[in-house]
Structures are given as structure tokens and as C-alpha cells.
TIRO-204139 format. One record per atom (N, C-alpha, C, CB): x, y, z; residue in three letters. Coordinates in pm, whole numbers, plus 50000, padded with zeros to 5 digits. Glycine has a CB too. Example, Ala and Ser with C-alpha at 12.3 -4.5 7.8 and 13.67 -1.06 7.14 Angstrom:
! residues 2
513194943150780ala;512304955050780ala;513204967050780ala;511314955350905ala;512854977550708ser;513674989450714ser;512905000350787ser;514084994050572ser;
This chain:
! residues 383
758039338770358met;758799341070235met;757879343370115met;759739329170207met;756699336570114thr;755789338270001thr;755399352769983thr;754539329670020thr;755269360070094gln;754929374270085gln;756049381970014gln;754679380070224gln;757289378270039ala;758409384669971ala;758379381669822ala;759749380070031ala;757989369569785leu;757889366069643leu;756749373769577leu;757669350969625leu;755649375469647arg;754549383569591arg;754989397969570arg;753309383069685arg;755749403269665ala;756239416969651ala;757199417969533ala;756929421669781ala;758039407869514ala;758959407869402ala;758189407269269ala;759929395969412ala;757139399069265ala;756319398069144ala;755669411469111ala;755239387269161ala;755139418069212ser;754499431169190ser;755529441569146ser;753789435969318ser;756719440669201arg;757769450269165arg;758119449269017arg;759029447769250arg;758279437068965leu;758629435568824leu;757449438968734leu;759109421368796leu;756249435168774glu;755059438868695glu;754939453968685glu;753789432868757glu;755129460768795asn;755019475368795asn;756109481768708asn;755099480868938asn;757299475868708trp;758359481168622trp;757979479768475trp;759699474068649trp;757439468268438ile;756999466268299ile;755919476468264ile;756469451868278ile;754909477568349lys;753739486068317lys;754069500968323lys;752599482968412lys;754789505068425asn;754939519368453asn;756239525468402asn;754859521568599asn;757229517168371asp;758519522168324asp;758839517468183asp;759629517768419asp;758889504268163ala;759339499068034ala;758359502267921ala;759529483968043ala;757099499367940leu;756139501567832leu;756039516367793leu;754769496467873leu;755919525567887pro;755879539767845pro;757139544167772pro;755669548667967pro;758309539567818leu;759549543767752leu;759629538467610leu;760759538967832leu;759369525567592trp;759539519467460trp;758439523567364trp;759589504567472trp;757269526867416leu;756229532567329leu;756639546467280leu;754889533367404leu;757239554167369ala;757579567967336ala;758849568967251ala;757749576167462ala;759839560367279arg;761149562067215arg;761599550067132arg;762179564867319arg;760929538867145gly;761389526967078gly;760859525066937gly;761029515267157gly;759829532466900ile;759159530566771ile;759519541866675ile;757629529766789ile;759979538266556glu;760279548266453glu;758969553666397glu;761169542066338glu;758779566866395pro;757439572466367pro;756889569366228pro;757499587266385pro;757739569466126gln;757239567565991gln;756959552865958gln;758229573265892gln;757919544265983thr;757769530165947thr;756979522166050thr;759129523965928thr;756909526966173lys;756319519866288lys;757149507666328lys;754879515466256lys;758399507266280ala;759309496566319ala;759909499566455ala;760419494766214ala;760479489166516asn;761129490766647asn;762629492766627asn;760849478466738asn;763169502766693tyr;764619504766689tyr;765339492966754tyr;765009517966761tyr;766559490666711glu;767359479566764glu;767639481266913glu;768669478466688glu;767949493766956arg;768349495567095arg;768279510367133arg;769769490167119arg;768289512467264leu;768399525867319leu;769819527867373leu;767339528367430leu;770309540067364thr;771609543367419thr;771499545067571thr;772179556367354thr;772639546467640pro;772569548867785pro;771769561267823pro;773959550067841pro;771639570767730ala;770829582667756ala;769339580067739ala;771259593967665ala;768969567867699gly;767569564567684gly;766949569367555gly;766809570267797gly;767769571267452val;767249575567322val;767659565167217val;767799589867283val;766939564567104pro;767259554467003pro;768659556366947pro;766239554766890pro;769329545066923asp;770609545266851asp;770269545466703asp;771509532766889asp;770439556966640leu;770029558766501leu;771109554666402leu;769649573066477leu;772219549966453thr;773339546566363thr;773469531766335thr;774619551666422thr;772899523366420cys;773159509066408cys;772119502266318cys;773169502466545cys;772499490866266ser;771559482666190ser;770589475866288ser;772319471966104ser;769549469866233thr;768499463766315thr;768259449566270thr;767199471966307thr;768309440166362arg;767979426366331arg;766489425166304arg;768409416966446arg;766129418066199val;764719416566165val;763979409766280val;764559408666034val;764619400366349arg;763919393266456arg;763549402366572arg;764769382066507arg;764179413966584val;763779423466688val;762309427466669val;764679435966685val;761869428566545gln;760469432166520gln;759549421166572gln;760229434566369gln;759959408466554ala;759149397366604ala;759129397066756ala;759679384066550ala;760289398866817arg;760339398366963arg;759549409867025arg;761799398867012arg;759579421566962gln;758809432667013gln;757319431266983gln;759329445666954gln;756979424866871ala;755569421866846ala;755039412666956ala;755379415166706ala;755839402866994phe;755469394467108phe;755319402767235phe;756509383367129phe;756309411267262phe;756299419267385phe;755009427567395phe;757519428567389phe;754669434467289phe;753509443267295phe;752199435367291phe;753539453267180phe;752149424467216ala;750929416267214ala;750689409967351ala;751029405267106ala;751769405067414ala;751629399167547ala;751199409767649ala;752949392667591ala;751779421767639ala;751399432467731ala;749929436267714ala;752289444767709ala;749479436567590tyr;748049439367565tyr;747179428267623tyr;747789440967412tyr;747549415867598his;746769404567645his;746659404467797his;747389391567596his;747689409167864arg;747689409768010arg;746899421668065arg;749109410368061arg;746519430767978gly;745879442968025gly;746839453368073gly;744929439768133gly;748099452268034trp;749149461468078trp;749369472867980trp;750439453968100trp;748849471767858cys;749159481867756cys;748049482067652cys;750529478867689cys;747179492167660ala;746059493067566ala;746529494567422ala;745159504667603ala;747669501067402glu;748179503367267glu;748909491267209glu;749109515367266glu;749139481367293gly;749979470167252gly;749469462767130gly;750109460567363gly;748169461367118lys;747599454267003lys;747959461166873lys;746079453367017lys;747819474266868thr;748119481866746thr;749609481666716thr;747639496366759thr;750429483066819val;751879483166798val;752339469666743val;752619486366929val;751859458766802ala;752249445466755ala;751839443366610ala;751629434566844ala;750619447366577lys;750149445966438lys;751019453966343lys;748679450466426lys;751339466166381asn;752179474666296asn;753569468466273asn;752329488566358asn;754119462266376leu;755459456366365leu;755459444866264leu;755949451366502leu;754459436066273leu;754419424966178leu;754049429766038leu;753429414366226leu;753209439966028asp;752899445765896asp;754169451565833asp;751819456765908asp;754979458265912phe;756229463865862phe;757139452865808phe;756959471665973phe;757239441865881val;758099430865837val;757609425065705val;758149419965944val;756319423265692his;755769417965566his;756099427065448his;754259416165577his;756019439965472lys;756239449565363lys;757719451265331lys;755639463165399lys;758569450665432thr;759959454865417thr;760959443365419thr;760309464365526thr;760699433065498ala;761739423065525ala;761379408865481ala;762049422965671ala;760249407165412ala;759959393865356ala;761059390165257ala;758559393565287ala;761439377365254his;762529373465166his;762109374765020his;762979358965196his;762939380864936pro;762519383664798pro;762469371464706pro;763429393664738pro;763209360764738thr;763299349464644thr;763059335864706thr;764639349564581thr;763029334564838ala;762999321364902ala;761619314764898ala;763439322565044ala;760599322364864gly;759259316664861gly;758579316364996gly;759309302964807gly;759169322465096gly;758599323165230gly;759639327765329gly;758039309565272gly;759189331665446gly;760099335765552gly;760669349665533gly;761199326065562gly;761649352765615tyr;762119366465628tyr;763629367465613tyr;761709372165762tyr;764069379565590thr;765489382765582thr;766039384865723thr;765729395365494thr;767309388865731his;767999388565860his;768329402265919his;769249380865847his;768719411965835leu;769269424465889leu;768829436365805leu;770799423765896leu;768519447365874leu;768129459865810leu;769149470765843leu;766719464265855leu;769349479765750ser;770229491165774ser;769539501265863ser;770659497665641ser;770279511565902ser;769679522365982ser;768629530065903ser;770759531966031ser;768609528165771glu;767569534265687glu;766429524465658glu;768169539165555glu;766419512965729trp;765359502965718trp;765329496065582trp;764019509465744trp;766519494265523lys;766649486665398lys;767319473265429lys;767479494665292lys;766919462865360val;767499449665382val;768969449665338val;766709438765305val;769849445665430ile;771279444965396ile;771849430865416ile;772069454965482ile;771039421665466asp;771459407665478asp;770219399065456asp;772139404665618asp;770229391365347thr;769049383565310thr;769069369365363thr;768919383365162thr;770059365865442lys;770109351865486lys;768869348565570lys;771399349265567lys;768499335865565gln;767399330965646gln;767979322465760gln;766379322665560gln;767579325865880asp;768149319765999asp;767039313166081asp;768899330366085asp;767289300766124leu;766289293166198leu;765899300166327leu;766809279366228leu;766879305166400tyr;766609312066527tyr;765669323866506tyr;767919316766592tyr;765909331866402asp;765039343166371asp;763589338566358asp;765489350166242asp;763399327766281his;762039323766246his;761279317866364his;762079313766133his;761999312366463ala;761319307866584ala;760549319266648ala;762329301866683ala;761119331166645phe;760439342566708phe;759289347866625phe;761439353666734phe;759329345666495phe;758159349366416phe;756989339966443phe;758499349266267phe;757279327266468leu;756209318266510leu;755639322566644leu;756729303666518leu;756519326166738leu;756049330666870leu;755219343366858leu;757249333066963leu;755679352766777ala;754949365466760ala;753569363066701ala;755749375066672ala;753479354466601asn;752189351766539asn;751249344666635asn;752359343566413asn;751789335866720ala;750959329366820ala;750329339466914ala;751779319166900ala;751149348866960trp;750629358667056trp;749789369466990trp;751769365067131trp;750069372666866cys;749179382166797cys;747819375766772cys;749799386766663cys;747799362766744tyr;746509355966732tyr;745769356466864tyr;746709341266686tyr;746489354266973arg;745869354767105arg;745319368567136arg;746879350667212arg;746099378867101ala;745709392567138ala;744669398367044ala;746929401467139ala;744769395366915leu;743899401566816leu;742779392566768leu;744709406066699leu;742959379366785gly;741929370066744gly;741749368666594gly;740659374066803gly;742749372566516glu;742639372066370glu;743329359466318glu;743249384766306glu;742579351266245lys;743099338466197lys;744309340166104lys;742009330866125lys;744449351866046ala;745579354265955ala;746909351366023ala;745559368665904ala;746979353466154tyr;748249351066224tyr;748549336066235tyr;748209357466365tyr;747539327866259leu;747749313466257leu;748099308666117leu;746519306266310leu;747439314366016asp;747749310565878asp;749209313665845asp;746809317765780asp;749689325265891glu;751079328965866glu;752029319465938glu;751349343465910glu;751679315566061ala;752509305966133ala;752579292766057ala;751949303566275ala;751469288266004asp;751469275665930asp;752299276765802asp;750039271465896asp;752239288065737arg;753079290065617arg;754569289665654arg;752739303565548arg;754899296065764leu;756299295965807leu;756779281865843leu;756489305365927leu;755939274365912ile;756299260665948ile;756529252365822ile;755209254166036ile;755629253565726ala;755789246165600ala;757079250165529ala;754579248565508ala;757399263165532his;758629267965470his;759859262265540his;758669283365472his;759859262365672leu;760999256865746leu;761149241965718leu;760819259265896leu;760039234665716asp;760099220365689asp;760669217665550asp;758719214065702asp;760199225265453ala;760609222665315ala;762049226665287ala;759699230065220ala;762469237865341arg;763779243265309arg;764869238865406arg;763719258265307arg;764519236665532phe;765539234765635phe;765349222165719phe;765559246765724phe;764329214165689gly;764119201965765gly;765289192365750gly;762849195165720gly;765609185365858ser;766769176365859ser;766309161965874ser;767739180065972ser;766959152965801ala;766619138765807ala;766939132565942ala;767339131265698ala;767809138866020val;768199133266150val;767559140866266val;769719133366165val;766529148766235gly;765789155666340gly;766029170466342gly;766139149866472gly;764979178066371gly;765079192566379gly;765259198866244gly;766209196566469gly;765899210266245trp;766129218166124trp;767579222566121trp;765159230366118trp;768089224866000ile;769429230465989ile;769369245366024ile;770009228465846ile;770509251566034glu;770609265166087glu;770019275865996glu;772049268366113glu;769999273465866gly;769479283365772gly;770029280865634gly;769829297565817gly;770009291265550asp;770439289865411asp;771879294765391asp;769509297665319asp;772699293865493tyr;774059299065488tyr;775009288265541tyr;774199312265571tyr;776289289965514asp;777289280765567asp;777429282865718asp;778659282865496asp;777439272065793tyr;777569273065938tyr;778499262165988tyr;776189272066007tyr;779089264766102ala;780109255766154ala;779529244166233ala;781069263366241ala;778329245666285cys;777749235366371cys;776249237466380cys;778399235466512cys;775589227766439arg;774159228966470arg;774019232666617arg;773379215766438arg;772989240466646arg;772799245966781arg;771489240966841arg;772819261366777arg;771509239066971gln;770259235967038gln;769389248267052gln;770519230067175gln;769969260267059asn;769229272467093asn;768029275267002asn;770169284267089asn;768149274766868pro;766959277066787pro;765869266866814pro;767329276766640pro;766259254566842his;765269244166867his;764569246467001his;765919230366865his;765279251667099met;764649255467225met;763559265767202met;765689260867323met;763829275667118his;762819286067095his;761709281167003his;763479298367035his;761969271366918leu;760879265166844leu;759999256966938leu;761439256166731leu;760589250267035phe;759849243267139phe;758869253067206phe;760809237067245phe;759369264667242glu;758529275067303glu;757449279867208glu;759389286967347glu;757819282367082ala;756849287666986ala;755719277866960ala;757539291166854ala;756039264966947phe;754979255166923phe;754079253667046phe;755599241566887phe;754639254567166leu;753789254767285leu;752859266867286leu;754649254667411leu;753399278467247ala;752579290567242ala;751479289267136ala;753449302867212ala;751799283267023leu;750789281166919leu;749709271466968leu;751439275766791leu;750099261367042tyr;749109252167098tyr;748209259267199tyr;749819240167164tyr;748829267067288asp;748019274267387asp;747059284067321asp;748929281667485asp;747519290367213ala;746679300367145ala;745529294067069ala;747519308667049ala;745779282467009ser;744799276666917ser;744079264266970ser;745479273166790ser;744719257067061gly;744179244267104gly;744359233067004gly;742749245767134gly;745099235566897asp;745279225766791asp;746419216266827asp;745559232766655asp;746119203366836ala;747089193466880ala;748249191666783ala;746419180366902ala;748099196366660lys;749219194766566lys;750459202266614lys;748829199766426lys;750249213366685tyr;751409220766736tyr;752039213366853tyr;750979234966780tyr;751229206966937leu;751769199567049leu;752559187467001leu;750639195167144leu;752149181866888ala;752909170866831ala;754309175266790ala;752179164966710ala;754429187466737arg;755739192666701arg;756599194966825arg;755589205766622arg;755979198966935val;756729200267060val;757299186667100val;755829205867173val;756499176167081gly;756959162767114gly;758189158667034gly;755859152967091gly;758239162666905glu;759419159766824glu;760659166466883glu;759189164566679glu;760489178766929leu;761629186066985leu;762009180767123leu;761289200966994leu;761029176067199phe;761319169667327phe;762199157367306phe;760019165767400phe;761939149967198ala;762769138367166ala;764209142467138ala;762189130767046ala;764399153867069leu;765759158867045leu;766429162367177leu;765729171266954leu;765679168867265phe;766219172267396phe;766679159667469phe;765169179767481phe;765839149467471gln;766169137167543gln;767379130067483gln;764969127867543gln;767409129467350ala;768419121367283ala;769769128267271ala;767939117567147ala;769759141767260his;770989148667223his;771349160567313his;770869153367083his;770399169067346phe;770739181467415phe;771109178967561phe;769579191167408phe;770339170467629phe;770559167967771phe;771579156767790phe;769249164367841phe;772539159067877asp;773549149167910asp;773309144368052asp;774989154967893asp;772799132068064ala;772419126968195ala;773629124768286ala;771649114068180ala;774759121168228gln;775939118268309gln;776379130468388gln;777079113368221gln;776319142168324his;776809154368389his;775679163868431his;777759161568297his;774439160668397gly;773309169068436gly;773299182568369gly;773319170868583gly;773779183368244val;773879196268176val;773179195768040val;775359200268157val;773069207267982leu;772519209167847leu;773649213567756leu;771339219567847leu;773939205667654phe;774989209567560phe;774419218067448phe;775679197267503phe;775289226067386glu;774879236367292glu;775189233467146glu;775509249067331glu;776359227467118phe;776889227266981phe;777169213066935phe;778179235766973phe;776709210066812phe;776709196466761phe;777119196266614phe;775329189966780phe;777459184066566asp;777719182666423asp;776419179866349asp;778749171466396asp;776519176766220glu;775319174966138glu;774449163266183glu;775719173065994glu;775019153966256asn;774279142166302asn;773919142866450asn;775089129666275asn;773999154666507trp;773659157066647trp;774639150466743trp;772269152266676trp;775849147766698ala;776909143766792ala;777569156366847ala;777969134466722ala;777789156666979arg;778409168467039arg;779789170766978arg;778509166867193arg;780099183466950leu;781399186666890leu;782539181866981leu;781509201766865leu;783569175766922pro;784659170067003pro;785769180067033pro;785259158166932pro;785389191567086asn;786379202067115asn;785849210767228asn;786689210566989asn;786549221567255ala;786139230367365ala;784749236267341ala;787149241667382ala;784419239167216lys;783089244467186lys;782019234167223lys;782979248367037lys;782309221567194gly;781379211067231gly;781229209167381gly;781819198167170gly;782229213267458asp;782159212267604asp;781339223467668asp;783559212567662asp;780979233467589thr;780339245567641thr;778899243067682thr;780399256667539thr;778539248567797val;777129249267837val;776839263667877val;776819239367956val;775579267567861glu;775139280967899glu;774139279568014glu;774509288567778glu;774519283968134pro;773629282368249pro;772239288368227pro;774259288668370pro;772179299668156gly;770879305768129gly;769969296668049gly;771059318768057gly;770529289567952his;769729280267872his;769299268167955his;770509275667749his;770139263768046met;769729252868135met;768499257068216met;770889248868229met;768499269368266met;767349274368341met;766129276068250met;767699287668408met;766349280468128glu;765239282668035glu;764549269468001glu;765739289567907glu;765339258867984trp;764739245867955trp;763919240668073trp;765829235767918trp;764299243768195ile;763489239668311ile;762089245168299ile;764149244368442ile;761989257968266trp;760679264368247trp;759909257868133trp;760839279268221trp;760569255568021leu;759909249867905leu;759449235567930leu;760829250267784leu;760299227667994leu;759919213768022leu;758739212968117leu;761109206168080leu;758699221868214asp;757549222168305asp;756279226168231asp;757819231968422asp;756379235668141trp;755239239768058trp;754749227567977trp;755639251567961trp;755669220367917tyr;755319208467839tyr;754649197867928tyr;756569202567772tyr;755169195868047his;754579186368141his;753149190268174his;755419185468269his;752899203068196arg;751549207368232arg;750559205868117arg;751589221768277arg;751049204967995arg;750149203067880arg;749969188367843arg;750679210767760arg;750909179867881thr;750889166067833thr;750899155567943thr;752039163767744thr;751349159068062gly;751529149268167gly;752829141568160gly;750409139868164gly;753649144268057arg;754919137168046arg;755809140268166arg;755639140867914arg;756419130168228pro;757289132868343pro;758589139568300pro;757599119768418pro;758919150368365val;760149157868332val;760959161368455val;759799170668257val;760499157668573ala;761129162368697ala;762579157968708ala;760359157368817ala;762919146168653his;764309141668663his;765229150668581his;764439127168616his;764699156768473tyr;765479166268395tyr;765569179768467tyr;764869168068256tyr;764429184768511thr;764419198268570thr;765209198768700thr;762979202868595thr;765129188368780lys;765879188068905lys;767379187968878lys;765489175868989lys;767799179768782ala;769219178968750ala;769749191968691ala;769479167568654ala;769009197868600leu;769449210268536leu;769559221568638leu;768489214268423leu;768599222168730tyr;768609232968829tyr;769809231468924tyr;767289233068909tyr;769989219468977ala;771079217369072ala;772429219669006ala;771019203169130ala;772619214368887arg;773899215768819arg;774109230068770arg;773999205968702arg;773019236468723gly;773139250368678gly;773579259668789gly;771819255068620gly;773019257768909leu;773449265869023leu;774889262769061leu;772529263369143leu;775259250069055glu;776589245869099glu;777699251469011glu;776669230669100glu;777519250668879ile;778619254668789ile;778389268068722ile;778819244068685ile;777149273268730gly;776829285068651gly;776729298068725gly;775589282868583gly;776689297768858met;776429309868935met;777729315668991met;775439307069050met;777859328768980asp;779049335269035asp;778799339269180asp;779449347568951asp;779779345669240lys;779689349169382lys;778589359069413lys;780999354669428lys;778159366869313ser;777089376669334ser;775699370769321ser;777239388069238ser;775609358669265gly;774309352669239gly;773839354269096gly;773299358569331gly;774689360269011leu;774379361468869leu;774869349068795leu;775009374368808leu;774389346968673leu;774789335268595leu;775819339068490leu;773569328868528leu;776909331368486phe;777889333168380phe;777239330468244phe;779109323768402phe;777749337268142asp;777219335068007asp;777559321067957asp;777769345467911asp;778739315867988ala;779129302567940ala;780149296468034ala;779679303267796ala;779999283368056val;780949275868136val;781189262368069val;780439274068283val;782229255568111ser;782439241768070ser;781559232668154ser;783929237668083ser;781189221268099tyr;780369211868175tyr;781069206968300tyr;779979200068089tyr;782379208668306thr;783129204768426thr;783209215968530thr;784519200468387thr;782719227868494gly;782619238568592gly;783539250368574gly;782839233168721gly;784429249968474glu;785309261468451glu;784559272368375glu;786579257168372glu;784729284868419ala;784079295968350ala;784759298268215ala;784129308868436ala;783969298768109ile;784459301667974ile;784239316367941ile;783749292767870ile;783069321467972asp;782749335567952asp;782209340768085asp;781719337767834asp;783009348968153arg;782629353868286arg;781689365768281arg;783859357568363arg;781349370468162asn;780329380768152asn;778959374968189asn;780299386768010asn;778039384068224lys;776729379768273lys;775649388768212lys;776669380168430lys;774939383068115arg;773879390468046arg;772639391468134arg;773529383867912arg;771879401768109cys;770629404168183cys;769679392268171cys;769939416868132cys;769569386468052trp;768549376068032trp;768779363868120trp;768519371867886trp;770039361168158gly;770299349268238gly;769559349568371gly;771769347968263gly;769489361068434ile;768829361968564ile;767319360468551ile;769159375268632ile;766739364668437thr;765299362468416thr;764999347568406thr;764799369768289thr;765909339968346glu;765689325568334glu;765869318568468glu;766629319568230glu;766779323768550leu;766919318368686leu;765629320368764leu;768099325168759leu;764999331868749ile;763719334468817ile;762689324068775ile;763209348768785ile;762529322068644lys;761519312768592lys;761789298468637lys;761479313468438lys;763059294268631ala;763399280768675ala;763129278968823ala;764859277668644ala;763419289168902ser;763209288269046ser;761729286969080ser;763789300469117ser;760869293469003leu;759429291869026leu;758999277369002leu;758629301368933leu;759529271268897val;759239257168872val;759669248668991val;759929252268744val;760849251569044gln;761379243669154gln;760639246169285gln;762849246669172gln;760119258169303ile;759259260569420ile;758069250969415ile;758779275469426ile;757429250269298arg;756249241669284arg;756609226869295arg;755569244369150arg;757879223669269ala;758329209769282ala;758749206369424ala;759489207269188ala;758719216269515gly;759019213669655gly;760449216069696gly;758669199869686gly;761249222769612asn;762629225769648asn;762629236569757asn;763439230469523asn;763149233769875pro;763039243269988pro;763909255669972pro;763419236270115pro;764909255369885gln;765769267069865gln;765299276169753gln;767189262469836gln;764389271469669ala;764109278469543ala;763429291869563ala;763259269769455ala;762569293069663glu;761859305669681glu;762819316869720glu;760769304269788glu;763759314069808ala;764749324269845ala;765609328069724ala;765639319169959ala;765939318269641ile;766719321169521ile;765929329969426ile;767139308069451ile;764629327169410ala;763789335269321ala;763679349669370ala;762399329169309ala;763449351269498val;763329364869554val;764619372669536val;762949364169704val;765739366269567lys;767029372969548lys;767279376269401lys;768159364269602lys;766889367169312ala;767129369469170ala;766369381669120ala;766719357269089ala;765139383669166val;764409395869127val;765119408169182val;762949395269178val;765549407369306asp;766299418669363asp;767579421269285asp;766629415869510asp;768289410669248asp;769519412269169asp;769229417969030asp;770229398869155asp;768099414268974leu;767719419768844leu;767639434968850leu;766369413868798leu;767059440168957phe;766959454568972phe;768309460769011phe;765919458069077phe;769059453969094thr;770339459369140thr;771349460769027thr;770919450669249thr;771419450568943tyr;772489449968843tyr;772059453968703tyr;773049436168839tyr;770779452768671tyr;770359454668532tyr;769269465368515tyr;769859441568478tyr;768229465068594leu;767149474868578leu;767469487368659leu;765769468968622leu;768689491968642cys;769219502868723cys;769699514468636cys;770369497868811cys;769299514668509ala;769719525468420ala;769139538768467ala;769279522668275ala;769809549568428ser;769349562768473ser;768009566468412ser;770379573368437ser;767659560668299thr;766359562968236thr;765389552168280thr;766489563268081thr;764309555468349pro;763359545068392pro;762809537468272pro;762209551468471pro;762819524268283gly;762349515868174gly;763449510768085gly;761369523368093gly;764659516168100ser;765809510968027ser;766579501568120ser;766719522667976ser;767709496568074tyr;768429486568152tyr;769859485368102tyr;767709472968144tyr;770659479268185val;772029475368150val;771959461268094val;773009476168275val;772669458567985asp;772529445467921asp;773509435267974asp;772699446867774asp;774699439468016gln;775719429468050gln;776669434668157gln;776499425267926gln;776969425868252arg;777969428368354arg;779189419568329arg;777399425868496arg;780349424068377gly;781589416768356gly;781939407668471gly;782699426268334gly;783169402468468ala;783629392768567ala;783559398168708ala;785049388568536ala;783769411168725asn;783709417468857asn;782439425768875asn;784929426268878asn;781409422368800asp;780099428868803asp;780119443068749asp;779589429068944asp;781219446868683glu;781249459968619glu;780379459968495glu;782709463968583glu;779899471868457val;779079473068335val;779999471568214val;778319486768331val;779679461968126val;780469460368003val;779649463367879val;781029446167995val;778319462467887val;777429466767778val;776339475167841val;776829454467699val;776349488167809asp;775419497267875asp;774249501267787asp;776149509567919asp;774219496867661val;773049499467579val;771929489967619val;773389497967427val;770709493167575ala;769539484967608ala;768969479167479ala;768459493167683ala;769339466867442pro;768759460767323pro;767269458167342pro;769479447567288pro;766479461667242ala;765039459467252ala;764729444667275ala;764339464467126ala;765559435967222ser;765289421667229ser;765229416267372ser;766329414167152ser;765859423167466thr;765869418467605thr;764489419567669thr;766879426467687thr;763629428067617leu;762289429467674leu;761489416567667leu;761539440467603leu;761779408267568tyr;761139395067561tyr;761379387267690tyr;761669387167438tyr;762619386767735his;762949379367856his;762299385767979his;764459378667874his;762299398867983leu;761809405768102leu;760309404168119leu;762159420568096leu;759549405068010ile;758099403868025ile;757689389468054ile;757389408967899ile;758409379767999val;758079365868031val;758319363168179val;758909355967944val;759419368168233ala;759669366468376ala;758559372868458ala;761029372468415ala;758119384768418ala;757039391568490ala;755749383568484ala;756819405668434ala;755429378168367met;754199370268354met;754279357268433met;753929367268207met;755439350768430glu;755579338268504glu;755469340368655glu;756919331768470glu;755989351468703leu;755839354468846leu;754369356068883leu;756629367268881leu;753599362968801gln;752189364468829gln;751449351068819gln;751559374568734gln;751779343268716asp;751079330568696asp;751419320268803asp;751409324968559asp;752579321668863his;753009312168965his;751979310869076his;754349316269023his;751409322069116phe;750479321669229phe;749139315169190phe;750239335869281phe;748759316369063glu;747579309069016glu;747869294069013glu;747159314168875glu;749039290168967leu;749379276068957leu;749469269569095leu;750689274368883leu;750009276769191thr;750129270969326thr;748789270569397thr;751139279169410thr;747809278269350ala;746489278169411ala;745589266969357ala;745819291469389ala;746029260669247gln;745209250369185gln;745239237369264gln;745689247769043gln;
């Protein structure tokens, strides 16, 4: 079976290198601004009519910096630098004293100035990887400025950060999950223990609030004091996020030695039990009791299943390798099957029909991480 997993790893790596990178270099970048388009249409051309989320620039800066660092894209260093330069010039917040705005028009003008915690997690991640790829201290300095800004403007007395500078209905675990990832990436890039300490703060949030030991699930939505919402929204879990936390917790364990296996084992078993449909894809949302809430299935969910399964292979789960191999095959069958090589289908419906056929640039973040984790798995198992 290991040979099948190696073949699956090579298949996804080759898709990133030979299909995705050439397509998005050729069609994903606006020639004048050097910004990244929000998405490609089913014909594989930029959608010139839609607005663009500012965080797409951060996620694509990460994508190209990571591809350069891997030796998969010689141009990646320049593209990543251009993307962050564009954001500084165009989308820096005009009055907040730090951080970025939220949305750009199709003419690349700011049309929504709100500051969102989730957005800024990806700017920390992008700066970590640009520092890794380019070796310029300015990227670490920018990350530190952003962290100070988040602490000052959005820090919460009961842990974590509030959602942003706008009215919101609840607090979410999702931005904190990506901050967990960003601080780990900053630690890996710099070796500075101050970033690992911030990961520890977020691990405490995971232990105290996000993870529910009774049901073996990860909850999503909370009130201002991190109490789970007392309604159907509070009952919601996202199987893809359960899988994503397995990968993150294992990464944290490998950097600190903290035991996490009781969390990762529970999340994996329960995520498969309540989150997987008959085809092997992950529902977008289910109740913690197992009822499907959103039967659609986004592309990113299967990438997280791949990453979680690799963790479980290393933990000795005898079923995980077959699940990982099938998940890569399913990724190609259901999502990396667009008529334009390097593009993809974003979402399948309850009966596996295509319900979103555009290719958001933001999905490349998930795809390249899955490709890198598959390659790194064999190094980790050889240690």
C-alpha cells in the first residue's frame, strides 16, 4: 500500500508543478497591478466582473512562496513579493493604524474597509513563508506589527481575539485555527520561541473550548465568553475543520512534545463517522449528533482528510493509508477534473453533482499544503 501512497503523492505534486502553477501564473495574475484575480471561470479565464477578497492576495503569496521554497516554481519568489507589495500599496487600512482592508472591486479599489481576524491570520502565514523564501527580515517585522495590531485592537480578556472591527453574531474557532497555523509557520521560519508561546495560548483555547471530549468533536460557534451557542448553530461541526486540527495538533506535538494523540484519534474517528458521505467526500457541515446540516462538499475538505490520514498512518491506524490513497484519487475524480488543466471544481452537491464550477484562487492554499504534506510524510516516517 505504501507504494500506492507514494504514487498518489507524486500525482498531486505533478499536478501542482505541471498544471496548477503554469495556469495560475499565466492567467491568475493581473498584468498591471500584479494582483491575483479572485477566481477563474469554468473556461479557465479570469472572472473580470467579481470583487476580490484582500485575503486572496495573502493566500496566493503563501502559495507562490511555498512553491518557490519547494523548488516547484522559480518565479514564485517574485510573484509572492509582488502580491504583498500590492496589498501594502492598495489595501492597507487607511485609518486603523495597522492591518488591512477586506474587499476590492473589480477595478482593484477598496470597497469594504472592515478588518477581519480570519483575513489577518493569512497575512501572518504569508509573511512567514515569504521570510522563508526570500530571507528578508522585513517580512518578520511586518508579522510582528500585525500581531501587535491584533493584540491592541482585537485582543480579548477571555482568550483569543474578537472577530474584527464590525458587529458579529458570534465568535468562531476558525480564525483561531488559522492563527495557530500562522504562529507555527512563524516559529518554523524564524526559530523564535515567542511564536511558539502564542501557539500554546491557542492550544489552551482548543482544549478548554473548541474540543468537546464527550462527543469527540470540534465546535465552531461561541458567545463572547467562549460558551457554545445554545442553538442549532452551536450544534454545528465542520468535518473538514476536525481533520485540519488533527494535522495542526500533530505539527504542534512535533515541535513541543505535548501529547495530543487522544485528541487526534477522537477527531479522526468521529469525523469519519459523522462527516463522510457514501462517496468518501466530507460534508461541509453536520450536527455533532450526526445529522447532515449542509450536504454540499467543498474541495478543501478532502485535502484536510488527506493530511489527517497521514497523521493517523504515523500513529499506527491500520485503515488510514487506504483512506489517504482513496482521498487523493477522489480529489482528482471529483475536483481536479476541470476541462482546463490546473483548474478545479470547487463544490459538489448532495448527489455529487457540481454546484460551484468556478475555481477560487483561495483553494490553492489547501491543495499545495496537501501536496507538501504528502511529500513530507515519507521523510517523517523515515526518521
